[in-house]
PDB file of N, CA, C and O in Angstrom:
ATOM      1  N   MET A   1     187.387  97.038 141.063  1.00  0.00           N
ATOM      2  CA  MET A   1     188.434  96.558 140.193  1.00  0.00           C
ATOM      3  C   MET A   1     189.694  96.362 141.034  1.00  0.00           C
ATOM      4  O   MET A   1     189.950  97.134 141.958  1.00  0.00           O
ATOM      5  N   SER A   2     190.470  95.348 140.721  1.00  0.00           N
ATOM      6  CA  SER A   2     191.687  95.074 141.488  1.00  0.00           C
ATOM      7  C   SER A   2     192.898  95.059 140.570  1.00  0.00           C
ATOM      8  O   SER A   2     192.782  94.922 139.352  1.00  0.00           O
ATOM      9  N   VAL A   3     194.066  95.205 141.190  1.00  0.00           N
ATOM     10  CA  VAL A   3     195.326  95.192 140.464  1.00  0.00           C
ATOM     11  C   VAL A   3     196.018  93.867 140.742  1.00  0.00           C
ATOM     12  O   VAL A   3     196.188  93.495 141.903  1.00  0.00           O
ATOM     13  N   VAL A   4     196.415  93.155 139.711  1.00  0.00           N
ATOM     14  CA  VAL A   4     196.990  91.829 139.862  1.00  0.00           C
ATOM     15  C   VAL A   4     198.512  91.876 139.916  1.00  0.00           C
ATOM     16  O   VAL A   4     199.124  90.967 140.476  1.00  0.00           O
ATOM     17  N   ASP A   5     199.138  92.896 139.357  1.00  0.00           N
ATOM     18  CA  ASP A   5     200.594  92.955 139.264  1.00  0.00           C
ATOM     19  C   ASP A   5     201.315  92.783 140.595  1.00  0.00           C
ATOM     20  O   ASP A   5     202.329  92.085 140.612  1.00  0.00           O
ATOM     21  N   PRO A   6     200.874  93.364 141.718  1.00  0.00           N
ATOM     22  CA  PRO A   6     201.594  93.161 142.970  1.00  0.00           C
ATOM     23  C   PRO A   6     201.679  91.697 143.390  1.00  0.00           C
ATOM     24  O   PRO A   6     202.657  91.296 144.021  1.00  0.00           O
ATOM     25  N   VAL A   7     200.685  90.904 143.057  1.00  0.00           N
ATOM     26  CA  VAL A   7     200.708  89.479 143.413  1.00  0.00           C
ATOM     27  C   VAL A   7     201.851  88.797 142.677  1.00  0.00           C
ATOM     28  O   VAL A   7     202.636  88.076 143.292  1.00  0.00           O
ATOM     29  N   PHE A   8     201.956  89.013 141.374  1.00  0.00           N
ATOM     30  CA  PHE A   8     203.032  88.397 140.605  1.00  0.00           C
ATOM     31  C   PHE A   8     204.390  88.927 141.043  1.00  0.00           C
ATOM     32  O   PHE A   8     205.359  88.169 141.101  1.00  0.00           O
ATOM     33  N   GLY A   9     204.472  90.207 141.349  1.00  0.00           N
ATOM     34  CA  GLY A   9     205.727  90.779 141.830  1.00  0.00           C
ATOM     35  C   GLY A   9     206.139  90.196 143.164  1.00  0.00           C
ATOM     36  O   GLY A   9     207.317  89.907 143.374  1.00  0.00           O
ATOM     37  N   ASN A  10     205.189  90.017 144.072  1.00  0.00           N
ATOM     38  CA  ASN A  10     205.486  89.451 145.384  1.00  0.00           C
ATOM     39  C   ASN A  10     205.928  88.000 145.265  1.00  0.00           C
ATOM     40  O   ASN A  10     206.896  87.590 145.904  1.00  0.00           O
ATOM     41  N   ILE A  11     205.234  87.236 144.462  1.00  0.00           N
ATOM     42  CA  ILE A  11     205.598  85.826 144.287  1.00  0.00           C
ATOM     43  C   ILE A  11     206.965  85.724 143.616  1.00  0.00           C
ATOM     44  O   ILE A  11     207.779  84.886 144.002  1.00  0.00           O
ATOM     45  N   GLY A  12     207.220  86.549 142.636  1.00  0.00           N
ATOM     46  CA  GLY A  12     208.500  86.480 141.926  1.00  0.00           C
ATOM     47  C   GLY A  12     209.665  87.003 142.730  1.00  0.00           C
ATOM     48  O   GLY A  12     210.726  86.381 142.755  1.00  0.00           O
ATOM     49  N   THR A  13     209.491  88.131 143.385  1.00  0.00           N
ATOM     50  CA  THR A  13     210.598  88.773 144.079  1.00  0.00           C
ATOM     51  C   THR A  13     210.765  88.254 145.500  1.00  0.00           C
ATOM     52  O   THR A  13     211.849  87.797 145.864  1.00  0.00           O
ATOM     53  N   ASN A  14     209.733  88.315 146.293  1.00  0.00           N
ATOM     54  CA  ASN A  14     209.848  87.957 147.711  1.00  0.00           C
ATOM     55  C   ASN A  14     209.883  86.452 147.958  1.00  0.00           C
ATOM     56  O   ASN A  14     210.531  85.993 148.898  1.00  0.00           O
ATOM     57  N   LYS A  15     209.199  85.692 147.130  1.00  0.00           N
ATOM     58  CA  LYS A  15     209.160  84.241 147.323  1.00  0.00           C
ATOM     59  C   LYS A  15     210.232  83.535 146.489  1.00  0.00           C
ATOM     60  O   LYS A  15     210.483  82.347 146.692  1.00  0.00           O
ATOM     61  N   GLY A  16     210.855  84.239 145.570  1.00  0.00           N
ATOM     62  CA  GLY A  16     211.938  83.668 144.774  1.00  0.00           C
ATOM     63  C   GLY A  16     211.486  82.758 143.645  1.00  0.00           C
ATOM     64  O   GLY A  16     212.250  81.902 143.199  1.00  0.00           O
ATOM     65  N   LEU A  17     210.272  82.925 143.184  1.00  0.00           N
ATOM     66  CA  LEU A  17     209.788  82.083 142.092  1.00  0.00           C
ATOM     67  C   LEU A  17     210.065  82.785 140.767  1.00  0.00           C
ATOM     68  O   LEU A  17     209.182  83.422 140.193  1.00  0.00           O
ATOM     69  N   ASN A  18     211.282  82.661 140.297  1.00  0.00           N
ATOM     70  CA  ASN A  18     211.629  83.228 139.001  1.00  0.00           C
ATOM     71  C   ASN A  18     211.363  82.235 137.876  1.00  0.00           C
ATOM     72  O   ASN A  18     211.056  82.613 136.745  1.00  0.00           O
ATOM     73  N   ARG A  19     211.491  80.949 138.219  1.00  0.00           N
ATOM     74  CA  ARG A  19     211.194  79.885 137.271  1.00  0.00           C
ATOM     75  C   ARG A  19     210.514  78.758 138.024  1.00  0.00           C
ATOM     76  O   ARG A  19     210.780  78.536 139.205  1.00  0.00           O
ATOM     77  N   LEU A  20     209.655  78.064 137.349  1.00  0.00           N
ATOM     78  CA  LEU A  20     209.041  76.885 137.944  1.00  0.00           C
ATOM     79  C   LEU A  20     210.039  75.740 137.844  1.00  0.00           C
ATOM     80  O   LEU A  20     210.664  75.552 136.800  1.00  0.00           O
ATOM     81  N   SER A  21     210.194  74.981 138.914  1.00  0.00           N
ATOM     82  CA  SER A  21     211.239  73.966 138.954  1.00  0.00           C
ATOM     83  C   SER A  21     210.774  72.595 138.486  1.00  0.00           C
ATOM     84  O   SER A  21     211.587  71.680 138.356  1.00  0.00           O
ATOM     85  N   LEU A  22     209.486  72.441 138.234  1.00  0.00           N
ATOM     86  CA  LEU A  22     208.966  71.145 137.807  1.00  0.00           C
ATOM     87  C   LEU A  22     208.654  71.173 136.318  1.00  0.00           C
ATOM     88  O   LEU A  22     208.568  72.239 135.708  1.00  0.00           O
ATOM     89  N   ARG A  23     208.486  69.989 135.744  1.00  0.00           N
ATOM     90  CA  ARG A  23     208.141  69.882 134.330  1.00  0.00           C
ATOM     91  C   ARG A  23     206.817  69.155 134.197  1.00  0.00           C
ATOM     92  O   ARG A  23     206.464  68.311 135.021  1.00  0.00           O
ATOM     93  N   GLY A  24     206.107  69.491 133.164  1.00  0.00           N
ATOM     94  CA  GLY A  24     204.799  68.888 132.928  1.00  0.00           C
ATOM     95  C   GLY A  24     203.702  69.808 133.413  1.00  0.00           C
ATOM     96  O   GLY A  24     203.834  70.481 134.435  1.00  0.00           O
ATOM     97  N   ARG A  25     202.625  69.823 132.665  1.00  0.00           N
ATOM     98  CA  ARG A  25     201.547  70.771 132.944  1.00  0.00           C
ATOM     99  C   ARG A  25     200.933  70.571 134.325  1.00  0.00           C
ATOM    100  O   ARG A  25     200.730  71.539 135.057  1.00  0.00           O
ATOM    101  N   ASP A  26     200.638  69.330 134.685  1.00  0.00           N
ATOM    102  CA  ASP A  26     200.000  69.070 135.979  1.00  0.00           C
ATOM    103  C   ASP A  26     200.902  69.468 137.139  1.00  0.00           C
ATOM    104  O   ASP A  26     200.430  70.045 138.118  1.00  0.00           O
ATOM    105  N   LYS A  27     202.189  69.168 137.042  1.00  0.00           N
ATOM    106  CA  LYS A  27     203.124  69.506 138.119  1.00  0.00           C
ATOM    107  C   LYS A  27     203.313  71.011 138.224  1.00  0.00           C
ATOM    108  O   LYS A  27     203.378  71.554 139.327  1.00  0.00           O
ATOM    109  N   VAL A  28     203.402  71.687 137.084  1.00  0.00           N
ATOM    110  CA  VAL A  28     203.561  73.147 137.094  1.00  0.00           C
ATOM    111  C   VAL A  28     202.318  73.809 137.675  1.00  0.00           C
ATOM    112  O   VAL A  28     202.433  74.753 138.457  1.00  0.00           O
ATOM    113  N   GLN A  29     201.131  73.329 137.307  1.00  0.00           N
ATOM    114  CA  GLN A  29     199.901  73.888 137.869  1.00  0.00           C
ATOM    115  C   GLN A  29     199.861  73.696 139.379  1.00  0.00           C
ATOM    116  O   GLN A  29     199.446  74.594 140.111  1.00  0.00           O
ATOM    117  N   GLY A  30     200.285  72.540 139.841  1.00  0.00           N
ATOM    118  CA  GLY A  30     200.314  72.283 141.281  1.00  0.00           C
ATOM    119  C   GLY A  30     201.276  73.192 142.006  1.00  0.00           C
ATOM    120  O   GLY A  30     200.963  73.706 143.080  1.00  0.00           O
ATOM    121  N   GLN A  31     202.456  73.398 141.422  1.00  0.00           N
ATOM    122  CA  GLN A  31     203.441  74.279 142.045  1.00  0.00           C
ATOM    123  C   GLN A  31     202.934  75.724 142.072  1.00  0.00           C
ATOM    124  O   GLN A  31     203.074  76.410 143.085  1.00  0.00           O
ATOM    125  N   TRP A  32     202.351  76.185 140.975  1.00  0.00           N
ATOM    126  CA  TRP A  32     201.832  77.547 140.918  1.00  0.00           C
ATOM    127  C   TRP A  32     200.699  77.735 141.927  1.00  0.00           C
ATOM    128  O   TRP A  32     200.633  78.761 142.604  1.00  0.00           O
ATOM    129  N   ARG A  33     199.809  76.749 142.027  1.00  0.00           N
ATOM    130  CA  ARG A  33     198.697  76.843 142.973  1.00  0.00           C
ATOM    131  C   ARG A  33     199.201  76.875 144.415  1.00  0.00           C
ATOM    132  O   ARG A  33     198.613  77.546 145.263  1.00  0.00           O
ATOM    133  N   MET A  34     200.273  76.162 144.692  1.00  0.00           N
ATOM    134  CA  MET A  34     200.828  76.177 146.041  1.00  0.00           C
ATOM    135  C   MET A  34     201.382  77.563 146.370  1.00  0.00           C
ATOM    136  O   MET A  34     201.176  78.058 147.478  1.00  0.00           O
ATOM    137  N   PHE A  35     202.075  78.193 145.432  1.00  0.00           N
ATOM    138  CA  PHE A  35     202.570  79.546 145.675  1.00  0.00           C
ATOM    139  C   PHE A  35     201.411  80.528 145.863  1.00  0.00           C
ATOM    140  O   PHE A  35     201.486  81.419 146.709  1.00  0.00           O
ATOM    141  N   CYS A  36     200.346  80.370 145.084  1.00  0.00           N
ATOM    142  CA  CYS A  36     199.174  81.243 145.244  1.00  0.00           C
ATOM    143  C   CYS A  36     198.483  80.995 146.580  1.00  0.00           C
ATOM    144  O   CYS A  36     198.003  81.938 147.210  1.00  0.00           O
ATOM    145  N   LEU A  37     198.428  79.747 147.017  1.00  0.00           N
ATOM    146  CA  LEU A  37     197.833  79.421 148.313  1.00  0.00           C
ATOM    147  C   LEU A  37     198.608  80.084 149.442  1.00  0.00           C
ATOM    148  O   LEU A  37     198.011  80.646 150.360  1.00  0.00           O
ATOM    149  N   VAL A  38     199.925  80.023 149.380  1.00  0.00           N
ATOM    150  CA  VAL A  38     200.753  80.674 150.397  1.00  0.00           C
ATOM    151  C   VAL A  38     200.517  82.182 150.383  1.00  0.00           C
ATOM    152  O   VAL A  38     200.423  82.806 151.439  1.00  0.00           O
ATOM    153  N   GLN A  39     200.422  82.761 149.200  1.00  0.00           N
ATOM    154  CA  GLN A  39     200.158  84.200 149.076  1.00  0.00           C
ATOM    155  C   GLN A  39     198.836  84.565 149.758  1.00  0.00           C
ATOM    156  O   GLN A  39     198.767  85.552 150.490  1.00  0.00           O
ATOM    157  N   ASN A  40     197.793  83.772 149.519  1.00  0.00           N
ATOM    158  CA  ASN A  40     196.485  84.068 150.094  1.00  0.00           C
ATOM    159  C   ASN A  40     196.471  83.866 151.603  1.00  0.00           C
ATOM    160  O   ASN A  40     195.837  84.641 152.320  1.00  0.00           O
ATOM    161  N   ILE A  41     197.154  82.845 152.095  1.00  0.00           N
ATOM    162  CA  ILE A  41     197.226  82.626 153.542  1.00  0.00           C
ATOM    163  C   ILE A  41     197.954  83.784 154.215  1.00  0.00           C
ATOM    164  O   ILE A  41     197.529  84.252 155.272  1.00  0.00           O
ATOM    165  N   GLU A  42     199.044  84.249 153.614  1.00  0.00           N
ATOM    166  CA  GLU A  42     199.753  85.399 154.187  1.00  0.00           C
ATOM    167  C   GLU A  42     198.882  86.640 154.203  1.00  0.00           C
ATOM    168  O   GLU A  42     198.929  87.408 155.164  1.00  0.00           O
ATOM    169  N   LYS A  43     198.080  86.859 153.153  1.00  0.00           N
ATOM    170  CA  LYS A  43     197.180  88.015 153.146  1.00  0.00           C
ATOM    171  C   LYS A  43     196.155  87.908 154.261  1.00  0.00           C
ATOM    172  O   LYS A  43     195.851  88.905 154.917  1.00  0.00           O
ATOM    173  N   LEU A  44     195.616  86.712 154.489  1.00  0.00           N
ATOM    174  CA  LEU A  44     194.657  86.533 155.565  1.00  0.00           C
ATOM    175  C   LEU A  44     195.300  86.755 156.928  1.00  0.00           C
ATOM    176  O   LEU A  44     194.678  87.335 157.819  1.00  0.00           O
ATOM    177  N   MET A  45     196.526  86.305 157.098  1.00  0.00           N
ATOM    178  CA  MET A  45     197.223  86.508 158.372  1.00  0.00           C
ATOM    179  C   MET A  45     197.496  87.994 158.618  1.00  0.00           C
ATOM    180  O   MET A  45     197.362  88.469 159.746  1.00  0.00           O
ATOM    181  N   ASN A  46     197.875  88.722 157.581  1.00  0.00           N
ATOM    182  CA  ASN A  46     198.196  90.145 157.723  1.00  0.00           C
ATOM    183  C   ASN A  46     196.969  90.988 158.013  1.00  0.00           C
ATOM    184  O   ASN A  46     197.080  92.025 158.668  1.00  0.00           O
ATOM    185  N   CYS A  47     195.799  90.571 157.541  1.00  0.00           N
ATOM    186  CA  CYS A  47     194.601  91.374 157.801  1.00  0.00           C
ATOM    187  C   CYS A  47     193.917  90.957 159.109  1.00  0.00           C
ATOM    188  O   CYS A  47     192.932  91.577 159.509  1.00  0.00           O
ATOM    189  N   GLY A  48     194.419  89.926 159.774  1.00  0.00           N
ATOM    190  CA  GLY A  48     193.894  89.535 161.065  1.00  0.00           C
ATOM    191  C   GLY A  48     192.789  88.506 161.019  1.00  0.00           C
ATOM    192  O   GLY A  48     192.150  88.246 162.039  1.00  0.00           O
ATOM    193  N   ALA A  49     192.545  87.910 159.855  1.00  0.00           N
ATOM    194  CA  ALA A  49     191.482  86.915 159.748  1.00  0.00           C
ATOM    195  C   ALA A  49     191.894  85.586 160.368  1.00  0.00           C
ATOM    196  O   ALA A  49     191.038  84.821 160.814  1.00  0.00           O
ATOM    197  N   ILE A  50     193.197  85.301 160.404  1.00  0.00           N
ATOM    198  CA  ILE A  50     193.730  84.084 161.002  1.00  0.00           C
ATOM    199  C   ILE A  50     194.573  84.512 162.194  1.00  0.00           C
ATOM    200  O   ILE A  50     195.439  85.375 162.056  1.00  0.00           O
ATOM    201  N   HIS A  51     194.335  83.926 163.355  1.00  0.00           N
ATOM    202  CA  HIS A  51     195.066  84.324 164.565  1.00  0.00           C
ATOM    203  C   HIS A  51     196.278  83.478 164.769  1.00  0.00           C
ATOM    204  O   HIS A  51     197.011  83.673 165.739  1.00  0.00           O
TER     205      HIS A  51
END
């Protein structure tokens, strides 16, 4: 089982995503996915999977 709250806290606090800056469902989904992609890439870099 995993805890999801730290991901939302990190994206909101450390990345500064308090509000989505785009309008429309497709644009908001794209912006959210980009923030999640950055989160996952940083996790891979921190664990040493990406050099």
